[in-house]
Each structure stands twice: as C-alpha cells, then as structure tokens.
C-alpha positions in Angstrom: 19.6 11.1 73.9 18.0 13.7 76.8 17.6 11.2 79.3 20.6 9.4 78.9 22.6 13.1 79.1 20.1 14.4 82.2 20.8 11.3 83.8 24.9 10.7 82.6 25.6 14.5 82.7 23.1 16.0 85.8 21.2 18.3 82.5 18.1 18.8 80.8 18.3 19.1 76.9 15.6 19.5 75.3 15.2 17.6 72.3 13.2 19.3 70.2 16.3 21.9 70.2 19.4 21.2 72.0 20.1 18.1 70.0 21.4 16.7 66.6 21.9 13.2 65.2 24.8 12.7 63.6 26.5 11.0 61.7 29.5 10.1 64.2 30.3 12.6 66.5 32.5 13.2 63.6 30.4 14.3 61.1 28.6 16.4 64.5 32.3 18.1 64.9 32.4 19.5 61.3 29.0 20.1 61.4 29.3 22.4 64.8 32.8 23.8 63.0 31.3 25.2 59.6 27.9 26.1 61.6 30.1 28.7 64.1 33.1 29.7 62.7 33.9 32.0 60.3 37.3 32.6 57.9 40.6 34.2 59.9 39.6 32.6 63.2 40.9 30.4 65.8 41.0 26.8 66.9 43.5 25.2 70.0 43.7 21.4 69.5 45.4 20.2 71.7 47.7 17.5 70.5 48.4 14.0 69.3 44.5 14.4 68.6 41.9 12.8 66.1 43.0 13.0 62.5 40.3 15.5 61.8 40.8 17.6 64.4 42.8 20.0 61.7 41.5 19.6 58.5 38.3 20.1 60.6 39.2 23.9 61.0 41.3 24.0 58.0 38.1 22.9 56.2 36.5 25.6 58.1 39.1 28.5 57.1 39.9 28.4 60.9 43.9 28.5 61.3 44.3 25.6 64.5 46.9 26.6 66.7 48.3 23.3 68.6 49.1 22.5 72.3 50.8 19.8 73.2 50.1 17.3 75.7 53.3 15.7 77.9 54.4 12.1 78.6 54.1 10.0 80.3 50.7 11.9 81.7 49.8 14.0 79.1 49.7 17.3 80.9 49.6 20.8 78.7 51.0 23.2 79.6 48.3 26.2 81.9 50.5 29.6 80.1 51.1 27.8 77.3 47.5 26.7 76.6 46.9 30.0 78.3 49.2 32.5 75.1 47.4 29.9 72.7 44.2 32.0 73.3 43.5 35.4 71.7 41.3 38.3 70.4 41.2 35.9 67.5 40.4 32.2 69.3 36.8 31.1 67.9 36.9 27.8 70.0 38.4 25.1 71.7 38.1 21.1 71.1 39.0 19.0 73.7 38.7 14.9 73.2 37.5 14.1 76.9 38.6 11.3 77.3 42.4 12.4 75.0 42.1 10.0 71.3 44.9 9.0 70.6 46.3 8.9 74.4 43.3 8.0 77.0 43.8 11.5 79.1 41.3 12.0 81.0 41.2 15.7 81.6 40.8 17.0 86.1 38.0 18.5 87.2 41.1 21.4 87.7 41.6 21.1 84.3 38.6 21.2 83.0 38.4 24.4 84.8 41.2 25.6 84.2 39.9 26.0 80.0 36.9 26.9 81.1 37.6 30.0 82.4 40.2 30.8 79.2 37.0 29.8 76.9 35.2 33.0 79.2 37.3 34.7 79.6 38.1 35.0 75.8 34.4 34.5 74.7 35.4 30.6 72.7 33.1 27.8 72.2 34.1 25.1 73.2 33.8 21.8 71.4 34.1 18.8 73.2 34.2 15.1 72.2 33.2 12.6 74.2 32.7 9.6 72.5 34.9 8.0 74.8 33.7 9.3 78.5 32.6 6.0 79.3 35.4 3.6 78.9 38.0 4.5 81.7 39.6 1.7 82.2 40.2 3.0 86.5 38.6 5.1 89.1 39.8 8.4 87.3 36.1 10.5 86.9 35.2 11.8 83.6 34.4 15.6 84.1 32.4 17.1 81.3 33.8 20.8 80.3 29.5 21.3 79.3 28.3 20.6 83.3 31.4 23.6 84.6 29.2 27.0 85.4 28.8 29.1 82.8 29.7 26.8 80.1 26.7 25.2 79.0 25.8 28.0 76.7 29.0 28.1 74.8 29.5 23.8 75.0 28.6 21.9 71.3 28.7 18.5 73.7 29.7 15.8 70.7 28.7 11.4 71.9 27.7 8.6 70.1 26.6 5.4 70.3 29.7 3.5 69.0 32.5 3.2 71.2 30.3 2.5 74.6 27.9 0.0 73.2 30.1 -1.4 71.2 28.8 -0.3 67.5 31.1 1.4 65.1 29.7 0.3 62.1 26.8 2.1 62.2 27.9 5.2 63.0 25.7 7.3 64.9 26.3 10.2 67.1 24.7 12.9 68.3 25.5 16.8 69.5 24.4 18.5 72.1 24.3 22.5 72.6 21.7 25.6 73.2 19.1 26.4 71.0 20.9 28.7 68.6 24.5 26.7 68.0 22.4 23.6 67.4 20.0 25.6 64.8 22.5 27.3 62.9 24.7 23.3 63.1 21.8 21.8 61.1 22.3 24.1 58.6 25.4 22.5 57.7 24.4 19.2 58.7 21.7 18.7 56.8 
C-alpha cells in the first residue's frame, strides 16, 4: 500500500504508522469520522453521494451540510461551498471520482476545496476507490497531494473496484500518524 501510494500519488507513507487496513473503504470512512468528529460538529457532503456518507456523519453525532453537484457536468457553486464552511465545520467528504455521478473533480476544484479546508482548519475525508476507473483523458487529482493537505486528509481506497475484488472487502486508509492512531481505536 505504501509503495502503491508513492507510485500513484507521489508521496511517502509510513506503513507502520500512516496506514490502516479496513473492511472496505466504507468501514474506513466511518472509522475516520468516529475517531475525529465530535458531537455537534458539521461534515460537508456533496450530493448526490454514496449512501453511507450522511449516515456516517449522523452516527458520529455530526450534522451533515449538503452542497449540491449540478447536472449536466456535476459542478458545484463555489459560493455555496464557501457558505457551507463555518466555525463548526470539522470535515468535508469528497468521493473522487464521485459515486454515483462519475464526476472527476478538476485540479481547480480540488484547490478551492483545499483552500477552504485550510482556512477553516477542517479535515478532508477523500474516498478515492474509483480513482483508477476513468474512461476518458480526465486526470484524477488527489486532494492529499496538494500543498497543505497531506496533514489534514484521510485518504480512503481499496482493492475492490480497480482490481475487481468486490467480495473481498479489503480497503485502507492513509493519513498522518495521529489520525491513524485515533482511527485504530474506532476500527479495533
């Protein structure tokens, strides 16, 4: 996983302290939220979204704040996204490429989100399980690879989609050691 992350995203991950293997990326998401989100905090969710994201936030005693992705290109309004961030924002969830729309967020969109995360001291939970399944010349950009984001990102991935292993439910989370340490408590 550490070697793949270095090859695929271009940065080093310590396999002893910055990775945890989970029961699919879905379990990684709830472990990340349960480990980092406190009651009353808010989690921003782009909609439409994978069915577990809002319930994960609610189970973590957080309040989901929704920002719509609009057809036909599934873009978001920058002003609406900025308005969703506030002093109670703990995190934003990104699924890139998005499930269910297939939208691949552009570098510009990722930079905008990264800037807001830094401005509001928010975490980013990025589900990149579909990052290797893109059918055109669009390039996937991981928010974790952008300046200032590695230390505030929980990157969720797995083997089920890219390697056609859906029944095996093997996922993983890559994050800075303090976040992984907290996640391990929820995960175990």
